[in-house]
Biopython code that builds the backbone (N, CA, C, O; Angstrom):
import numpy as np
from Bio.PDB.StructureBuilder import StructureBuilder

atoms = [
    (1, "UNK", "N", (115.155, 2.999, -1.928)),
    (1, "UNK", "CA", (114.460, 4.183, -2.368)),
    (1, "UNK", "C", (113.387, 3.775, -3.384)),
    (1, "UNK", "O", (113.616, 2.908, -4.227)),
    (2, "UNK", "N", (112.235, 4.402, -3.294)),
    (2, "UNK", "CA", (111.134, 4.049, -4.194)),
    (2, "UNK", "C", (111.303, 4.720, -5.559)),
    (2, "UNK", "O", (112.140, 5.605, -5.738)),
    (3, "UNK", "N", (110.499, 4.283, -6.494)),
    (3, "UNK", "CA", (110.546, 4.856, -7.841)),
    (3, "UNK", "C", (110.188, 6.335, -7.803)),
    (3, "UNK", "O", (110.789, 7.142, -8.512)),
    (4, "UNK", "N", (109.221, 6.688, -6.987)),
    (4, "UNK", "CA", (108.824, 8.087, -6.866)),
    (4, "UNK", "C", (109.987, 8.935, -6.378)),
    (4, "UNK", "O", (110.254, 9.999, -6.936)),
    (5, "UNK", "N", (110.675, 8.479, -5.354)),
    (5, "UNK", "CA", (111.807, 9.237, -4.814)),
    (5, "UNK", "C", (112.929, 9.362, -5.843)),
    (5, "UNK", "O", (113.565, 10.411, -5.946)),
    (6, "UNK", "N", (113.168, 8.316, -6.587)),
    (6, "UNK", "CA", (114.204, 8.351, -7.618)),
    (6, "UNK", "C", (113.861, 9.353, -8.705)),
    (6, "UNK", "O", (114.706, 10.158, -9.096)),
    (7, "UNK", "N", (112.628, 9.314, -9.199)),
    (7, "UNK", "CA", (112.208, 10.252, -10.239)),
    (7, "UNK", "C", (112.181, 11.684, -9.732)),
    (7, "UNK", "O", (112.520, 12.614, -10.464)),
    (8, "UNK", "N", (111.783, 11.862, -8.492)),
    (8, "UNK", "CA", (111.763, 13.213, -7.922)),
    (8, "UNK", "C", (113.177, 13.760, -7.771)),
    (8, "UNK", "O", (113.416, 14.937, -8.041)),
    (9, "UNK", "N", (114.101, 12.932, -7.350)),
    (9, "UNK", "CA", (115.500, 13.358, -7.228)),
    (9, "UNK", "C", (116.055, 13.741, -8.602)),
    (9, "UNK", "O", (116.751, 14.747, -8.735)),
    (10, "UNK", "N", (115.744, 12.936, -9.623)),
    (10, "UNK", "CA", (116.197, 13.253, -10.987)),
    (10, "UNK", "C", (115.604, 14.576, -11.463)),
    (10, "UNK", "O", (116.315, 15.407, -12.029)),
    (11, "UNK", "N", (114.310, 14.775, -11.237)),
    (11, "UNK", "CA", (113.652, 16.002, -11.688)),
    (11, "UNK", "C", (114.191, 17.220, -10.940)),
    (11, "UNK", "O", (114.302, 18.300, -11.521)),
    (12, "UNK", "N", (114.523, 17.062, -9.674)),
    (12, "UNK", "CA", (115.026, 18.183, -8.890)),
    (12, "UNK", "C", (116.454, 18.557, -9.248)),
    (12, "UNK", "O", (116.864, 19.692, -9.005)),
    (13, "UNK", "N", (117.214, 17.648, -9.812)),
    (13, "UNK", "CA", (118.609, 17.955, -10.087)),
    (13, "UNK", "C", (118.893, 17.977, -11.579)),
    (13, "UNK", "O", (118.986, 19.050, -12.176)),
    (14, "UNK", "N", (119.030, 16.826, -12.178)),
    (14, "UNK", "CA", (119.422, 16.743, -13.582)),
    (14, "UNK", "C", (118.300, 17.169, -14.522)),
    (14, "UNK", "O", (118.560, 17.783, -15.556)),
    (15, "UNK", "N", (117.081, 16.856, -14.181)),
    (15, "UNK", "CA", (115.953, 17.226, -15.036)),
    (15, "UNK", "C", (115.833, 18.728, -15.197)),
    (15, "UNK", "O", (115.547, 19.217, -16.289)),
    (16, "UNK", "N", (116.050, 19.464, -14.113)),
    (16, "UNK", "CA", (116.001, 20.923, -14.170)),
    (16, "UNK", "C", (117.108, 21.463, -15.061)),
    (16, "UNK", "O", (116.877, 22.390, -15.838)),
    (17, "UNK", "N", (118.292, 20.905, -14.962)),
    (17, "UNK", "CA", (119.410, 21.343, -15.791)),
    (17, "UNK", "C", (119.142, 21.052, -17.264)),
    (17, "UNK", "O", (119.439, 21.882, -18.123)),
    (18, "UNK", "N", (118.586, 19.886, -17.560)),
    (18, "UNK", "CA", (118.278, 19.529, -18.947)),
    (18, "UNK", "C", (117.199, 20.454, -19.504)),
    (18, "UNK", "O", (117.312, 20.925, -20.635)),
    (19, "UNK", "N", (116.170, 20.715, -18.730)),
    (19, "UNK", "CA", (115.112, 21.611, -19.188)),
    (19, "UNK", "C", (115.639, 23.020, -19.422)),
    (19, "UNK", "O", (115.196, 23.689, -20.356)),
    (20, "UNK", "N", (116.571, 23.487, -18.601)),
    (20, "UNK", "CA", (117.145, 24.821, -18.772)),
    (20, "UNK", "C", (117.980, 24.884, -20.056)),
    (20, "UNK", "O", (117.907, 25.867, -20.793)),
    (21, "UNK", "N", (118.758, 23.858, -20.320)),
    (21, "UNK", "CA", (119.571, 23.830, -21.543)),
    (21, "UNK", "C", (118.666, 23.796, -22.772)),
    (21, "UNK", "O", (118.928, 24.500, -23.747)),
    (22, "UNK", "N", (117.606, 22.991, -22.740)),
    (22, "UNK", "CA", (116.674, 22.915, -23.867)),
    (22, "UNK", "C", (115.989, 24.259, -24.068)),
    (22, "UNK", "O", (115.846, 24.713, -25.203)),
    (23, "UNK", "N", (115.568, 24.895, -22.997)),
    (23, "UNK", "CA", (114.911, 26.196, -23.102)),
    (23, "UNK", "C", (115.851, 27.236, -23.699)),
    (23, "UNK", "O", (115.454, 27.979, -24.597)),
    (24, "UNK", "N", (117.072, 27.300, -23.222)),
    (24, "UNK", "CA", (118.017, 28.279, -23.751)),
    (24, "UNK", "C", (118.341, 28.014, -25.216)),
    (24, "UNK", "O", (118.481, 28.953, -26.000)),
    (25, "UNK", "N", (118.460, 26.752, -25.589)),
    (25, "UNK", "CA", (118.701, 26.411, -26.985)),
    (25, "UNK", "C", (117.544, 26.812, -27.883)),
    (25, "UNK", "O", (117.758, 27.343, -28.974)),
    (26, "UNK", "N", (116.319, 26.563, -27.433)),
    (26, "UNK", "CA", (115.158, 26.928, -28.236)),
    (26, "UNK", "C", (114.963, 28.437, -28.294)),
    (26, "UNK", "O", (114.513, 28.962, -29.313)),
    (27, "UNK", "N", (115.293, 29.136, -27.224)),
    (27, "UNK", "CA", (115.163, 30.593, -27.220)),
    (27, "UNK", "C", (116.214, 31.243, -28.111)),
    (27, "UNK", "O", (115.956, 32.301, -28.686)),
    (28, "UNK", "N", (117.387, 30.640, -28.238)),
    (28, "UNK", "CA", (118.458, 31.201, -29.055)),
    (28, "UNK", "C", (118.360, 30.786, -30.519)),
    (28, "UNK", "O", (118.980, 31.417, -31.374)),
    (29, "UNK", "N", (117.594, 29.741, -30.825)),
    (29, "UNK", "CA", (117.521, 29.195, -32.183)),
    (29, "UNK", "C", (117.140, 30.239, -33.241)),
    (29, "UNK", "O", (117.784, 30.261, -34.290)),
    (30, "UNK", "N", (116.150, 31.095, -33.040)),
    (30, "UNK", "CA", (115.795, 32.063, -34.091)),
    (30, "UNK", "C", (116.856, 33.143, -34.310)),
    (30, "UNK", "O", (116.828, 33.822, -35.336)),
    (31, "UNK", "N", (117.767, 33.312, -33.394)),
    (31, "UNK", "CA", (118.756, 34.376, -33.493)),
    (31, "UNK", "C", (120.077, 33.928, -34.100)),
    (31, "UNK", "O", (121.031, 34.705, -34.139)),
    (32, "UNK", "N", (120.151, 32.694, -34.572)),
    (32, "UNK", "CA", (121.385, 32.232, -35.188)),
    (32, "UNK", "C", (121.556, 32.927, -36.534)),
    (32, "UNK", "O", (120.567, 33.328, -37.147)),
    (33, "UNK", "N", (122.798, 33.078, -37.008)),
    (33, "UNK", "CA", (123.032, 33.842, -38.232)),
    (33, "UNK", "C", (122.324, 33.294, -39.475)),
    (33, "UNK", "O", (121.898, 34.085, -40.317)),
    (34, "UNK", "N", (122.187, 32.005, -39.621)),
    (34, "UNK", "CA", (121.589, 31.432, -40.816)),
    (34, "UNK", "C", (120.075, 31.503, -40.862)),
    (34, "UNK", "O", (119.479, 31.081, -41.853)),
    (35, "UNK", "N", (119.436, 32.014, -39.836)),
    (35, "UNK", "CA", (117.979, 32.010, -39.774)),
    (35, "UNK", "C", (117.350, 33.302, -40.281)),
    (35, "UNK", "O", (116.124, 33.410, -40.309)),
    (36, "UNK", "N", (118.134, 34.262, -40.671)),
    (36, "UNK", "CA", (117.596, 35.567, -41.051)),
    (36, "UNK", "C", (116.612, 35.457, -42.220)),
    (36, "UNK", "O", (115.526, 36.034, -42.163)),
    (37, "UNK", "N", (116.972, 34.733, -43.266)),
    (37, "UNK", "CA", (116.093, 34.621, -44.437)),
    (37, "UNK", "C", (114.778, 33.934, -44.097)),
    (37, "UNK", "O", (113.714, 34.369, -44.536)),
    (38, "UNK", "N", (114.850, 32.871, -43.322)),
    (38, "UNK", "CA", (113.618, 32.155, -42.956)),
    (38, "UNK", "C", (112.742, 33.001, -42.038)),
    (38, "UNK", "O", (111.517, 32.966, -42.151)),
    (39, "UNK", "N", (113.354, 33.760, -41.134)),
    (39, "UNK", "CA", (112.575, 34.621, -40.246)),
    (39, "UNK", "C", (111.897, 35.740, -41.028)),
    (39, "UNK", "O", (110.739, 36.065, -40.764)),
    (40, "UNK", "N", (112.604, 36.331, -41.987)),
    (40, "UNK", "CA", (112.009, 37.370, -42.822)),
    (40, "UNK", "C", (110.855, 36.817, -43.655)),
    (40, "UNK", "O", (109.813, 37.460, -43.783)),
    (41, "UNK", "N", (111.042, 35.635, -44.214)),
    (41, "UNK", "CA", (109.979, 35.016, -45.012)),
    (41, "UNK", "C", (108.754, 34.723, -44.143)),
    (41, "UNK", "O", (107.624, 34.944, -44.578)),
    (42, "UNK", "N", (108.962, 34.238, -42.943)),
    (42, "UNK", "CA", (107.841, 33.937, -42.050)),
    (42, "UNK", "C", (107.127, 35.210, -41.610)),
    (42, "UNK", "O", (105.903, 35.224, -41.483)),
    (43, "UNK", "N", (107.887, 36.278, -41.377)),
    (43, "UNK", "CA", (107.288, 37.532, -40.933)),
    (43, "UNK", "C", (106.449, 38.180, -42.029)),
    (43, "UNK", "O", (105.448, 38.831, -41.731)),
    (44, "UNK", "N", (106.835, 38.015, -43.282)),
    (44, "UNK", "CA", (106.126, 38.651, -44.392)),
    (44, "UNK", "C", (105.130, 37.729, -45.088)),
    (44, "UNK", "O", (104.485, 38.135, -46.055)),
    (45, "UNK", "N", (104.998, 36.494, -44.608)),
    (45, "UNK", "CA", (104.114, 35.523, -45.240)),
    (45, "UNK", "C", (102.655, 35.968, -45.209)),
    (45, "UNK", "O", (101.908, 35.675, -46.143)),
    (46, "UNK", "N", (102.238, 36.662, -44.167)),
    (46, "UNK", "CA", (100.825, 37.058, -44.059)),
    (46, "UNK", "C", (100.444, 38.114, -45.091)),
    (46, "UNK", "O", (99.261, 38.314, -45.363)),
    (47, "UNK", "N", (101.435, 38.790, -45.668)),
    (47, "UNK", "CA", (101.159, 39.829, -46.653)),
    (47, "UNK", "C", (101.197, 39.307, -48.084)),
    (47, "UNK", "O", (100.891, 40.055, -49.012)),
    (48, "UNK", "N", (101.558, 38.066, -48.284)),
    (48, "UNK", "CA", (101.682, 37.509, -49.627)),
    (48, "UNK", "C", (100.307, 37.394, -50.276)),
    (48, "UNK", "O", (99.364, 36.866, -49.686)),
    (49, "UNK", "N", (100.216, 37.900, -51.498)),
    (49, "UNK", "CA", (98.957, 37.817, -52.235)),
    (49, "UNK", "C", (97.999, 38.943, -51.972)),
    (49, "UNK", "O", (96.902, 38.938, -52.531)),
    (50, "UNK", "N", (98.352, 39.917, -51.147)),
    (50, "UNK", "CA", (97.473, 41.053, -50.892)),
    (50, "UNK", "C", (97.845, 42.188, -51.829)),
    (50, "UNK", "O", (99.018, 42.421, -52.120)),
    (51, "UNK", "N", (96.809, 42.897, -52.298)),
    (51, "UNK", "CA", (97.050, 44.068, -53.137)),
    (51, "UNK", "C", (97.162, 45.289, -52.250)),
    (51, "UNK", "O", (96.486, 45.387, -51.226)),
    (52, "UNK", "N", (98.018, 46.222, -52.645)),
    (52, "UNK", "CA", (98.162, 47.452, -51.879)),
    (52, "UNK", "C", (97.019, 48.430, -52.148)),
    (52, "UNK", "O", (96.648, 49.201, -51.262)),
    (53, "UNK", "N", (96.468, 48.410, -53.335)),
    (53, "UNK", "CA", (95.360, 49.307, -53.662)),
    (53, "UNK", "C", (94.040, 48.770, -53.157)),
    (53, "UNK", "O", (93.823, 47.560, -53.094)),
    (54, "UNK", "N", (93.160, 49.689, -52.799)),
    (54, "UNK", "CA", (91.866, 49.248, -52.287)),
    (54, "UNK", "C", (90.759, 49.648, -53.217)),
    (54, "UNK", "O", (89.593, 49.360, -52.948)),
]
sb = StructureBuilder()
sb.init_structure("model")
sb.init_model(0)
sb.init_chain("A")
sb.init_seg("    ")
for serial, (resi, resn, name, xyz) in enumerate(atoms, 1):
    if name == "N":
        sb.init_residue(resn, " ", resi, " ")
    sb.init_atom(name, np.array(xyz, "f"), 0.0, 1.0, " ", f" {name:<3s}", serial, name[0])
structure = sb.get_structure()
């Protein structure tokens, strides 16, 4: 079997499974319990230093 066939077989089977696990892990990362403070800080960062009065 050639190198191309070997890499294609890996990508079609194990590579797809690895990419799916990585995607699910990255998609779930912001929703973990310890991330609430960092997510709130990131969401409100754009308002830091702005005055409410115009």
